[in-house]
C-alpha positions as CSV (number, residue, x, y, z in Angstrom):
1,M,0.0,0.0,0.0
2,R,1.4,3.4,-1.0
3,E,2.5,5.9,1.6
4,M,0.1,8.9,2.1
5,K,0.4,12.4,3.3
6,D,-2.0,15.2,4.2
7,S,-2.7,17.4,1.2
8,G,-3.5,20.4,3.5
9,V,-6.8,20.8,1.7
10,E,-9.8,19.5,3.6
11,W,-12.0,18.5,0.7
12,I,-9.1,16.6,-1.0
13,G,-7.8,14.9,2.1
14,E,-4.8,12.6,2.0
15,I,-2.8,12.1,-1.2
16,P,0.1,9.8,-2.1
17,K,3.4,11.0,-0.8
18,D,4.9,11.7,-4.3
19,W,1.9,13.7,-5.4
20,K,1.7,17.5,-5.2
21,V,-1.1,20.1,-4.9
22,S,-1.4,23.0,-7.3
23,R,-3.8,25.8,-8.1
24,L,-5.5,25.5,-11.5
25,K,-3.8,28.6,-12.8
26,Y,-0.3,27.0,-12.5
27,V,-1.2,24.1,-14.8
28,L,-2.9,26.1,-17.5
29,S,-1.2,27.0,-20.9
30,E,-3.1,30.3,-21.1
31,A,-5.4,32.5,-19.1
32,M,-9.1,31.4,-18.7
33,K,-11.4,33.2,-21.1
34,Y,-15.0,34.3,-21.1
35,G,-17.2,33.4,-24.1
36,A,-19.1,35.7,-26.5
37,N,-21.8,38.0,-25.2
38,E,-23.8,37.5,-28.4
39,T,-27.2,36.1,-29.3
40,G,-27.0,33.0,-31.4
41,V,-28.7,32.6,-34.8
42,E,-30.5,29.7,-36.5
43,Y,-28.2,26.7,-36.7
44,S,-26.3,26.2,-39.9
45,S,-23.5,23.8,-40.7
46,E,-21.8,26.6,-42.5
47,M,-21.2,28.4,-39.2
48,P,-19.7,27.3,-35.9
49,R,-22.2,25.8,-33.4
50,Y,-22.8,28.2,-30.5
51,I,-22.4,26.4,-27.1
52,R,-24.4,27.8,-24.2
53,I,-24.8,26.6,-20.6
54,T,-28.2,25.1,-21.6
55,D,-26.6,23.0,-24.4
56,I,-24.7,21.0,-21.8
57,S,-26.5,18.4,-19.8
58,L,-25.9,17.8,-16.1
59,D,-23.8,14.8,-17.0
60,G,-21.5,16.9,-19.2
61,K,-22.8,15.7,-22.5
62,L,-23.6,18.0,-25.4
63,K,-27.4,18.1,-26.2
64,D,-28.5,17.6,-29.8
65,T,-31.6,19.8,-29.6
66,G,-32.1,23.5,-29.7
67,K,-28.9,24.1,-31.6
68,L,-27.8,27.6,-32.6
69,S,-24.9,29.0,-34.5
70,L,-22.7,32.1,-34.3
71,P,-21.7,34.0,-37.4
72,N,-18.1,33.4,-38.5
73,N,-17.0,37.0,-38.2
74,V,-18.3,37.1,-34.6
75,A,-17.2,33.6,-33.6
76,K,-13.6,33.8,-34.7
77,E,-12.4,35.1,-31.2
78,Y,-14.3,32.3,-29.4
79,I,-13.5,29.2,-31.4
80,L,-12.8,26.2,-29.2
81,K,-9.5,24.3,-29.5
82,D,-9.2,20.6,-28.8
83,K,-9.5,19.5,-25.2
84,A,-10.9,22.8,-24.0
85,I,-12.7,22.5,-20.6
86,L,-15.7,24.8,-20.3
87,F,-16.9,25.9,-16.9
88,A,-20.4,27.3,-16.3
89,R,-20.0,30.6,-14.3
90,S,-23.6,31.4,-13.3
91,G,-27.1,30.2,-13.3
92,A,-28.8,27.2,-11.8
93,T,-26.1,24.8,-12.9
94,V,-23.0,26.9,-12.1
95,G,-19.9,24.7,-11.9
96,K,-21.1,22.4,-14.6
97,T,-18.3,21.4,-17.0
98,F,-17.8,20.1,-20.6
99,I,-14.7,18.9,-22.4
100,Y,-14.6,19.8,-26.0
101,K,-13.0,17.6,-28.6
102,S,-12.2,18.7,-32.2
103,E,-14.1,15.7,-33.6
104,Y,-17.3,17.4,-32.5
105,G,-16.8,20.0,-35.2
106,K,-16.2,23.7,-35.2
107,M,-17.7,25.4,-32.1
108,A,-17.7,28.7,-30.3
109,F,-18.8,29.3,-26.7
110,A,-21.1,31.8,-25.0
111,G,-20.5,34.4,-22.3
112,Y,-21.7,32.4,-19.3
113,L,-19.0,29.8,-20.0
114,I,-15.3,30.1,-19.3
115,S,-12.7,28.2,-21.3
116,A,-9.6,26.6,-19.7
117,Y,-6.7,24.9,-21.5
118,C,-4.2,22.7,-19.6
119,N,-0.5,22.6,-20.2
120,E,-0.4,18.9,-21.0
121,K,3.1,18.6,-19.9
122,L,1.9,19.4,-16.4
123,F,-1.7,18.3,-16.2
124,S,-4.0,16.2,-18.3
125,P,-7.2,18.0,-19.5
126,E,-9.1,14.7,-19.2
127,L,-8.0,14.4,-15.6
128,L,-9.1,17.9,-14.9
129,Y,-12.5,17.1,-16.4
130,Y,-12.7,14.0,-14.2
131,F,-11.8,16.1,-11.2
132,T,-14.7,18.3,-11.9
133,N,-17.0,15.3,-11.7
134,S,-15.8,14.2,-8.2
135,F,-17.0,14.9,-4.7
136,A,-13.9,17.0,-4.1
137,Y,-15.1,19.5,-6.8
138,S,-18.7,19.5,-5.5
139,E,-17.3,20.3,-2.0
140,W,-15.2,23.1,-3.4
141,I,-18.2,24.6,-5.2
142,N,-20.2,24.5,-2.0
143,R,-17.5,26.3,-0.1
144,V,-17.3,29.0,-2.7
145,F,-21.0,29.6,-2.4
146,S,-20.9,29.6,1.4
147,Q,-18.7,32.7,1.1
148,S,-21.0,34.5,-1.2
149,T,-24.7,35.3,-1.6
150,I,-24.4,35.2,-5.4
151,Q,-24.5,31.9,-7.3
152,N,-21.6,32.9,-9.6
153,I,-18.1,31.6,-10.0
154,G,-15.9,33.7,-12.2
155,A,-12.4,33.0,-13.6
156,D,-10.8,34.6,-10.6
157,K,-12.2,31.8,-8.4
158,Y,-11.7,28.9,-10.8
159,V,-8.0,29.7,-11.3
160,N,-7.5,29.3,-7.6
161,M,-9.1,25.9,-7.4
162,I,-6.7,23.4,-5.8
163,L,-6.0,20.1,-7.6
164,A,-4.1,17.0,-6.6
165,V,-1.3,16.5,-9.1
166,P,0.3,13.1,-9.8
167,K,3.2,12.6,-12.2
168,I,2.1,12.8,-15.8
169,A,2.5,9.1,-16.5
170,E,0.2,8.2,-13.6
171,Q,-2.3,10.9,-14.8
172,Q,-2.7,9.0,-18.0
173,Q,-3.1,5.6,-16.2
174,I,-5.9,7.2,-14.0
175,V,-7.6,8.7,-17.1
176,D,-7.5,5.3,-18.9
177,Y,-8.8,3.4,-15.9
178,L,-11.6,5.9,-15.3
179,D,-12.6,5.9,-19.0
180,T,-13.2,2.2,-18.7
181,K,-15.0,2.2,-15.4
182,C,-17.1,5.3,-16.1
183,S,-18.1,3.9,-19.5
184,E,-19.5,0.8,-17.7
185,I,-21.4,3.0,-15.2
186,D,-22.7,5.3,-18.0
187,A,-23.9,2.2,-20.0
188,T,-25.9,1.0,-17.0
189,T,-27.2,4.5,-16.3
190,E,-28.3,4.8,-19.9
191,D,-30.2,1.5,-19.7
192,I,-32.0,2.7,-16.6
193,Q,-32.8,6.0,-18.3
194,K,-34.3,4.1,-21.2
195,E,-36.5,2.2,-18.8
196,I,-37.6,5.5,-17.2
197,S,-38.4,6.9,-20.7
198,L,-40.4,3.8,-21.6
199,L,-42.4,4.0,-18.3
200,E,-43.1,7.7,-18.9
201,D,-44.3,6.9,-22.5
202,Y,-46.5,4.1,-21.1
203,K,-47.9,6.5,-18.5
204,K,-48.7,9.0,-21.2
205,S,-50.4,6.3,-23.3
206,V,-52.5,5.2,-20.4
207,I,-53.6,8.8,-19.8
208,T,-54.3,9.4,-23.5
209,E,-56.4,6.3,-23.8
210,A,-58.5,7.1,-20.8
211,V,-59.2,10.8,-21.6
212,T,-59.9,10.2,-25.3
213,K,-61.7,6.8,-25.3
214,G,-62.9,6.4,-21.7
215,L,-62.8,3.4,-19.5
216,D,-65.4,1.2,-21.1
217,P,-63.9,-0.8,-24.0
218,D,-67.4,-1.6,-25.2
219,A,-68.7,1.9,-25.2
220,E,-70.5,3.1,-28.3
221,M,-68.4,5.5,-30.3
222,K,-69.1,8.4,-32.6
223,D,-67.0,10.5,-35.0
224,S,-65.7,13.6,-33.2
225,G,-65.8,15.6,-36.4
226,I,-62.1,16.3,-36.1
227,A,-59.8,14.1,-38.1
228,W,-56.8,14.2,-35.7
229,I,-59.1,13.3,-32.8
230,G,-61.0,10.5,-34.4
231,E,-63.8,8.7,-32.6
232,I,-64.8,9.5,-29.0
233,P,-67.5,7.9,-26.8
234,K,-71.0,8.7,-27.9
235,G,-71.9,10.9,-24.8
236,W,-68.7,13.0,-25.0
237,K,-68.1,16.3,-26.7
238,V,-65.1,18.2,-28.0
239,I,-64.9,21.7,-26.6
240,R,-62.2,24.5,-26.5
241,L,-60.6,24.9,-23.1
242,K,-61.7,28.6,-22.8
243,Y,-65.4,27.4,-22.6
244,I,-64.9,25.3,-19.5
245,T,-62.8,27.9,-17.6
246,N,-63.4,31.2,-15.8
247,S,-60.1,32.7,-16.8
248,I,-56.7,31.9,-18.3
249,G,-53.7,34.2,-17.9
250,D,-50.0,34.3,-17.0
251,G,-47.8,35.8,-14.3
252,L,-45.7,38.9,-13.8
253,H,-44.0,40.4,-16.9
254,G,-41.2,41.9,-14.9
255,T,-38.8,41.3,-12.1
256,P,-39.9,42.0,-8.5
257,N,-37.6,42.7,-5.6
258,Y,-36.8,39.4,-3.9
259,D,-36.5,38.9,-0.2
260,D,-35.2,35.6,1.4
261,L,-37.4,36.3,4.4
262,G,-40.6,36.8,2.3
263,T,-43.6,34.6,2.7
264,I,-44.8,34.8,-1.0
265,L,-43.2,32.2,-3.3
266,F,-42.2,33.4,-6.8
267,I,-43.0,30.4,-9.1
268,N,-41.6,29.8,-12.5
269,G,-41.8,26.9,-14.9
270,N,-39.0,25.0,-13.1
271,N,-41.3,24.7,-10.1
272,L,-43.9,22.7,-12.1
273,G,-44.1,19.2,-13.3
274,N,-45.2,17.3,-10.2
275,R,-48.8,17.2,-8.9
276,K,-47.8,19.7,-6.2
277,I,-45.7,22.8,-6.8
278,S,-42.0,21.9,-6.2
279,I,-40.3,24.3,-3.8
280,T,-36.5,24.4,-3.5
281,E,-33.9,26.5,-1.8
282,K,-33.5,28.3,-5.1
283,T,-37.1,29.4,-5.2
284,N,-37.3,33.2,-4.9
285,R,-39.5,34.9,-2.3
286,L,-41.3,38.2,-2.0
287,T,-42.6,40.1,0.9
288,E,-46.4,40.6,1.1
289,E,-45.8,44.3,0.6
290,E,-43.9,43.7,-2.7
291,Y,-46.5,41.2,-3.7
292,K,-49.4,43.7,-3.3
293,K,-47.6,46.1,-5.6
294,Y,-48.5,43.9,-8.6
295,G,-52.1,43.0,-7.7
296,V,-53.2,39.7,-6.3
297,L,-53.9,36.9,-8.8
298,K,-57.3,35.3,-8.3
299,L,-56.2,31.7,-7.8
300,D,-58.2,29.1,-5.9
301,K,-58.6,25.3,-5.5
302,R,-60.0,25.1,-9.1
303,T,-56.7,26.5,-10.5
304,L,-54.2,24.6,-12.7
305,L,-50.7,25.9,-13.4
306,M,-48.9,25.3,-16.7
307,S,-45.4,26.2,-17.9
308,L,-45.5,28.3,-21.0
309,N,-41.9,28.3,-22.3
310,G,-38.8,26.1,-22.3
311,T,-40.2,22.8,-21.1
312,Y,-43.7,23.9,-21.9
313,G,-46.9,22.2,-21.0
314,T,-45.8,20.8,-17.6
315,L,-48.5,21.0,-14.9
316,S,-49.1,21.3,-11.2
317,M,-52.2,21.7,-9.1
318,Y,-52.6,24.9,-7.2
319,D,-53.6,24.4,-3.6
320,N,-53.9,27.8,-2.0
321,E,-50.2,28.4,-1.4
322,P,-49.2,32.1,-1.2
323,I,-47.5,32.6,-4.5
324,M,-46.7,35.0,-7.3
325,L,-46.3,33.7,-10.9
326,S,-43.6,34.6,-13.3
327,K,-44.6,35.2,-17.0
328,S,-43.3,31.7,-17.7
329,V,-46.3,30.2,-15.8
330,G,-49.9,30.3,-17.0
331,Y,-52.9,29.8,-14.7
332,I,-56.1,28.0,-15.8
333,N,-59.1,28.7,-13.5
334,V,-61.5,25.9,-14.2
335,C,-65.3,26.1,-13.7
336,N,-65.5,23.2,-11.3
337,K,-63.2,21.1,-9.2
338,E,-64.0,17.7,-10.9
339,T,-63.1,19.1,-14.3
340,K,-59.9,20.6,-12.9
341,E,-58.8,17.1,-11.8
342,Y,-59.8,15.6,-15.2
343,L,-58.0,18.5,-17.1
344,Y,-54.8,17.8,-15.1
345,Y,-54.6,14.5,-16.8
346,F,-56.0,15.5,-20.2
347,L,-53.4,18.3,-20.6
348,Q,-50.7,15.6,-20.1
349,S,-52.1,13.4,-23.0
350,S,-50.6,13.1,-26.4
351,L,-53.6,14.8,-27.9
352,A,-53.1,18.0,-25.8
353,Q,-49.3,18.0,-26.0
354,N,-49.4,17.6,-29.8
355,Q,-51.7,20.6,-30.1
356,M,-49.2,22.7,-28.1
357,T,-46.2,21.5,-30.2
358,I,-47.9,22.2,-33.5
359,S,-48.7,25.7,-32.4
360,L,-44.9,26.3,-32.0
361,A,-44.0,25.2,-35.6
362,G,-41.6,27.6,-37.2
363,T,-40.7,29.4,-34.0
364,T,-37.1,29.4,-32.7
365,I,-38.1,29.8,-29.0
366,A,-40.6,27.4,-27.4
367,N,-43.1,30.0,-26.0
368,L,-46.6,28.8,-25.6
369,S,-49.1,31.6,-26.2
370,L,-52.2,32.1,-24.0
371,A,-54.3,32.1,-27.2
372,T,-53.1,28.6,-27.9
373,V,-53.9,27.5,-24.4
374,R,-57.4,29.0,-24.5
375,N,-58.2,27.3,-27.8
376,L,-56.9,23.8,-27.0
377,R,-59.5,21.2,-27.9
378,I,-60.6,19.1,-25.0
379,C,-62.4,15.7,-25.1
380,L,-65.0,16.1,-22.4
381,P,-67.2,13.4,-20.8
382,S,-69.9,14.0,-18.2
383,I,-68.9,15.1,-14.7
384,C,-69.6,11.6,-13.3
385,E,-67.4,10.0,-16.0
386,Q,-64.7,12.7,-15.4
387,Q,-64.5,11.6,-11.8
388,Q,-64.3,7.9,-12.7
389,I,-61.5,8.6,-15.1
390,T,-59.7,10.7,-12.6
391,D,-60.0,8.0,-9.9
392,F,-58.7,5.4,-12.3
393,L,-55.7,7.5,-13.4
394,D,-54.9,8.5,-9.8
395,A,-54.4,4.8,-9.0
396,K,-52.8,3.7,-12.2
397,C,-50.4,6.7,-12.5
398,S,-49.4,6.3,-8.8
399,E,-48.3,2.7,-9.6
400,I,-46.2,3.8,-12.6
401,D,-44.8,6.8,-10.7
402,A,-43.6,4.5,-7.9
403,I,-41.7,2.4,-10.4
404,I,-40.2,5.5,-12.0
405,A,-39.2,6.8,-8.6
406,D,-37.4,3.6,-7.9
407,K,-35.6,3.7,-11.2
408,K,-34.6,7.3,-10.5
409,R,-33.3,6.2,-7.1
410,Q,-31.1,3.6,-8.8
411,R,-29.9,6.2,-11.2
412,G,-29.0,8.5,-8.3
413,I,-27.1,5.7,-6.5
414,L,-25.1,5.1,-9.7
415,A,-24.3,8.9,-10.1
416,D,-23.1,9.0,-6.5
417,Y,-21.0,5.9,-7.0
418,K,-19.4,7.4,-10.1
419,K,-18.5,10.6,-8.3
420,S,-17.1,8.6,-5.4
421,L,-15.1,6.4,-7.7
422,I,-13.6,9.4,-9.5
423,Y,-12.8,11.0,-6.2
424,E,-10.9,8.0,-5.0
425,Y,-8.6,7.9,-8.0
426,V,-8.1,11.7,-8.8
427,T,-7.0,12.2,-5.2
428,G,-4.8,9.0,-5.1
429,K,-6.7,7.2,-2.4
430,K,-6.9,4.2,-4.6
431,E,-4.2,3.2,-7.0
432,V,-4.9,1.9,-10.5
433,P,-4.7,-1.9,-10.5
434,I,-1.6,-3.1,-12.4
435,N,-3.6,-5.6,-14.4
436,E,-6.2,-3.1,-15.6
């Protein structure tokens, strides 16, 4: 067993005796650089792809959706070179990283990202990327935040991040070993994610079948009169959403003054998607005095909330919490409580979601208009049958959600194991096996 020593850095702990510690700035080949403060244009293979924080997933992969480009004359100062490490400097995912490889094609990076290039004679860029996926890095991020009220890490902080530095030959051994082990973990994680996606698709199909065909397989059917809806049960009707609601609107078109001690929650689209509104430490708050400046929204137990942009069409039930809505959240005040419960499911169906998606055709930004929401076509049974369908879906979706939750728990365990495994090797607590 190798001899260890104290690194002098609490979140790194002990390191092998022949390792050193160094601040990031001492192993870079050039100064860290901020990206372009420019707005991207429609994606074209004739121009560099424009990489923003939102283009990088939480696991450091590059998303293949929502791509933008940056004109060549603007992008030339921000073109990425092979093995650049990009650090997110602000936003909800500050600290997130991405390693660029030239095989991805020509790319430029945006202003909320910072590029770093390692001097490969001193430190491996792949090892730096692995370090940023370890518990040591997470702890460093938390310590930076504990010293500041702003969720922002600039180049001045990143360059002073402390790394454990083995000899260059051992760095490559660690990278090769982690490449193999992490690929195995990623493959298992991907399989679990596919299972989650299949379960989510199954849930949507169960909902769609119930809210468009009913629960009785022998029910007499009729033509809905709308080709893309097809047949519906004989006693049902198709009606626009606005005719079964009292009002449909959205939240505040502006930015209020936040106060951590406020009692009014400021809700945006990220808070929606579960049956109940999701509240986190990052949810902003307002004082009652600030809230009253903008007028009190008339929300009650017959209100549904829906996200209007980004991940549009996600829903939550409103249950009389003291809240203010941002403009990214729409409210739907339904005429009666039973229909609210039924609509909660109908608006998750493929039929409803397809109407929303079609309305966005040709737009570059997913922004669901209130006019679209008001004119959504709803398959509507009697109140009695609405309640039966809601009861059925409550039970069935709870079963599916429980399985999904267990799969997500497994995925979380694997993610923690991966971070722990990386930590053990990038800090030298475990040595790469000779036969691997």
